[in-house]
Residue, then its C-alpha position, 0 to 999 in steps of 0.5 A: m543078279s550081282q557078280t560074285p568078287a571073283a567074276r569082279a575081278a576078273a571084269l575089272r582086270a580085263e577092262i583094265d588091260r583093254h585101257n592099257e593097249l589103247y592107251y599104249a598100243h595104239g594111242k587113243p585112250e577113251i578115259t582120262d588118266q583119272d577114271f584109268d586110276a579108279l578102276l584100279r583103285q576098285l581092283a586093288e581094294l577087292e584084292a586086298a579084301y579077298p587076298e585070294l583072287r591076286a594073281s601074277d598077271s593083275p594090274t595092280q602088281r606094275v606098280g612096284g613092291a617094297p625094295v629087294e636086298g639084290f637080284a638073283e643071278v640066273r643063266h641065259d639059255p640060250p646065251m644073249l649074244s651081242l652083234d657085229n656092227s658096221y658103221d657105212l654102206e660099204e661095210l654093209g654090203e660087206w657083210r652081204r657078200r661074206l653070206e652070200r660066199l658062205a650059201p652060194g646060188e641062195e637068194w633070201t630076203y632081209c628083215a630090217e628093224l630100228k635099233i633101239d637105244g636101250v638095255s637089252i632084256s631076256l623075258t620068260y612066259e610061263d602059261g602064257v604069264l609073265a614069269q621071270a625078266v632077266t637082264r643080258g648082264n655078260g650074255q651068259v648070265g643076268d640079274d632076275v629083275t622081274a618085279n622091275v620090269r613088270t611095271i612097265r605098262r605095255l608089256p603084257l602080264r598076260l598074253k593073248g590067244d594061243a602061246p606056247a606053254r613056255l616062251v622065251l623072248r628077246g627085247e629091249i626096255y628103254m625110256p622115251r624121250d619126253v619122260f627123260e626129258a622130264i626127269n631132268r627138268q625135275r633135277e635141273e630144278a631142284g639143283e641136281p646132277l642130269y643124267a647123261n642119256p636114256r640109256n644110261t638112265t635105263a640101265g640104272t633104273v632096271r637096276l634098281l632095288d625099289s621097283r616103286e622107283v622103276a614105276r615112276r619112271k615110265l620105262d617102255v619096251a619091244v620085243y625084237q625076238s622069239v627063242t622059242d619056235l613060234g612056227a613061222a618060216t621067217h624073222s618077220g613072221t615071228l614079229e607078226r606072230l609076237a604082234v598077235l600075242g599082244l606083245p609090243v613090237e616096233s612097228e617100223w620093221r620092214r622085208c626088203r628083197d635086196g641090197a638096194e632096198l636095204e640101203r633105202y631103208v637105212e638112209t630114210w632113216r638117218e633124218r627120221r629117226r630124230k623124230l621118233p619117241f625114243e632114241t634109235d642108233g641106227v638099223v639091225v638088219k637080218v636075214d629073213p629065213l629062219a633056215l638060213h639062221a642054223r646054216f650061216g651059224r654064230t661066231s663066239k660072240a655074235p651070230r653071222w645071219a644079223i648085223a647092226y648098221k650104226y649111225s654115226a653122232e653128228r657133231a659140229e664145230t661152232v664159236v661161244k658168243a656170250i654164256n647167258v643166265q637163265v632164271g626158272r621158276t625155282g630160282v635156280l640159275t642155269p648158264v646157258a651157251e650162245l652160239e654161232p649158228v650152225p646146222v646139227a643133225g637137221t636144225t640149226v643150233a644157236r644156243a645150248t644149255l650148260h646145265n649148272y656152274e659145277d658142269l660149266a667148270r668141269k668142261d672149263i667153256r669160256v666166251g670165244d672158245t671154239v666147241y663141239v655141239e651135238k644133239g643129246g637124243d638128237v633132241i637137246p643140244k648141248v657142248v660136250g668139247v672145247r677145242l683148245d688149239r683154238r682158244p683166243a687169248g685172254a679168255a677168261a673162266f667164267e664166274v658164277p654171278r653173285a647176284c640174280p641177273v634179273c632182280g639184282e639179289a643175292v644168289v645161295r648154293l644150299e648144302g648138297e646141291v650143285a645149283w646156285r639159285c635166286v631165293n626171291p620170291g618176287c623176282p620177275a624171272v620166278v614169277r614169270e615162270s611160275i605162272r608159266h608153270f600154273v597154266s601149263r597143260n598138266a597143272m591148271g591147264i589153262e588154254g590160250l595163256g601162252d608166253k607171249l600173254i603172260d608177258q603182255l599181263l605182267r609188263e601191263e601190270l594186269i598181275a602180279d603172280y598166278t593168283s592175279l590171273y583169278g581177278l581178271d576180267p574180260s574187259d582188261l585183255w579186249s582192251l590190249d594190243g591185238w585183243g577182241k571180246v571174244s577172245a577175251h571172253k574165251v581166256v577169261a572162261e577158261i581161267a574160271g573153268s579151271k577152278q575145278r581142276p582136282l587137288s593133286r593138279l592144284l598141288f602140282a600147279l604151286g610148284i612145290r619143289f619135288v612135288g611132280e605130278r604123281v607126288g600130287r596125286i599121291l598127296a591128294d589122295h592120302l589128305g584129300t584137301l589142301d588144309a591138310v597137306a599144308a597142315a600136315s607135319a614132316e613126320e605125316l608126310e613121311a608116313i605117306p608111302e613114296i613120300g620121304p624125308k627130303v619130299a616132306a621138307s620141301i612141302r613143309a618149307f612151301f608151306d611155312n613160307p609166309h608168302n606162299l600160304e598168302r598165295v593159297a588164300a588168295l587161290k581159296r579166297a578165288g573159288v579155287n577147288a582145294e579138295e580132292p573129289r571123292d569117288a562116291p556119294p557118302a553113305a546116309e548112315s555108318p559109324f562115321s557119318g558126320k565123324t572127323v577121323v584121323l589115320t595114324g600108322t601103317l595099315s596091313a590089309m589097304t593103304r591110308g588112301d584106300a582107308r580115307r576112300r571108304l571113310e568119305q564114302l561112309g560120310a566122315r571127314v578125314a583130316g590131317s591132324v589131330s585136334k579137338q574137333t577130332d572124333l576118333v582116331i584110326a591107329g595101324e602099326g607104328a602109329g606115332s605123335k597123333l595116337d600120342k595126340a589123340r590120347e591126351l585129347g582124349v579122343d577115341v582110338i580103335g585099331e585096324e582090326a576094330f575099323r575093318e569091323k565097322l566097315g563091314e558093318s556099314g557094307g564097307g568092308 
């Protein structure tokens, strides 16, 4: 017996929530990202067909909605207090002694938690469903950012088990280190100013007016306190209850019997914290028994029963031996300081990126300078200042090179950018970096093609760019130093296997500026084939949700370049897949079977991607532009040049209502 739509929606939500928990809470995914997205699409299609099934706790509500004009202000009850800080173990001990004087003769345990460096948030659940998320603001009043916080995958929209009718929580929203670094790499390649640190970027992201952009930033959250009484006698017991409800609680908290255990915890994480996936600037220590919280009370700004132990930022002094220039895959020139090796935060730092020439000029860093070095987020070495009192006589300001240091071609700075770049597509540095990107894990995913082999293949002139990888024969490799027949066959088999990657991966691998993994998926989802992407006008690209003028212009610039078109053609000749796989085989007969269909304008009941998938399932070929070969144009609201072209050529045109009727006739509605 087939499921009702309501039962099917409930089953899909449960399955999606299960996979979300496996991925974000346990790090043990059972399905691929593509399969997860397919489940999400099925649910979105079902909710579009039956709007009454859409609920505020549905996983489809995580993707974000249209931009809002501003945020409503919400008063906190109770206020969100800050914490007093301590900066050494003596100050931490003095805090403990003050509490002992307030409760002479009492003994208690402590709860120690890592202090995530993010943005505080107040969360309210009503009847187990996330109802509101409010920023700390001034502690008394904050901004309602519920739509943005819904996009955080690890935060449950509906709690597990028995929760109070109204549950008020406090937590910390943060940006994982790898996400922050990826965003800055993309900005650096695009010639845009880099973000300073994950915390500031998180603060800006939480208050973006477009929740769709927030969803792309992949924020995370940890809940650390319940304002509502959960029936536990201790703070640590409350954390355990929160975890049972399915809430994300940072797992490294510990109960500490006394001051000695507290100090050991603090010292343990002084170095270990550098390997965490998030930034932490200290430890929060709380008196564990909740009964003592009321007894100790609070000051005007902070509770007396809790304190933050802050680790001091570690920096070192060293000397700039040289300033070199790196050339990236998009031709961006990045100045890099070569330093006298110096230990910082547990590792030896010998070089640090200077990001761009504008930043270099602002800090006025020169060869021979004594500089302060820190590790941004305790991960990325950066030069944070100069000892001008130690500047050697005659040290000259670094000048922007007028020619690429690798190929010698002139460099340019495009309007609106801070980066200088080499625009020679044949520059050896650009070619090398583009190959590294092409074979990387999230692009074509060719295992075994590391930097050394790429350099070896280029040096031996066995490849000229990433397209020539597909012409390699095992015999080309086993004749090289360090290669045997088995390893050669394995790498060539990996290269051959990459031909079957979906179009979304290929679009990312091509290295088009501003086309990351997500934009690659969106383009593949809406246009379906590489030819359609290449043929789409800027106007057609901008009609796709989440594709703005800047991205559309970059895509058009890429496919308008004859050199790039030649590479794309070479990939297709080599048999590289240039289509996005369909979700299901086409139906035998339908009103769309065998027809070439073009979608234009905005559809109210579904996305263009949903419409394309339904048409393909019903046997249609969905094209990106109107031509004499087009059989039908489906015109939504705001249809533009494609509709005009269809009328000019006499192509049949139907509106969204007629399209939905035909879907119903063919069982696709």
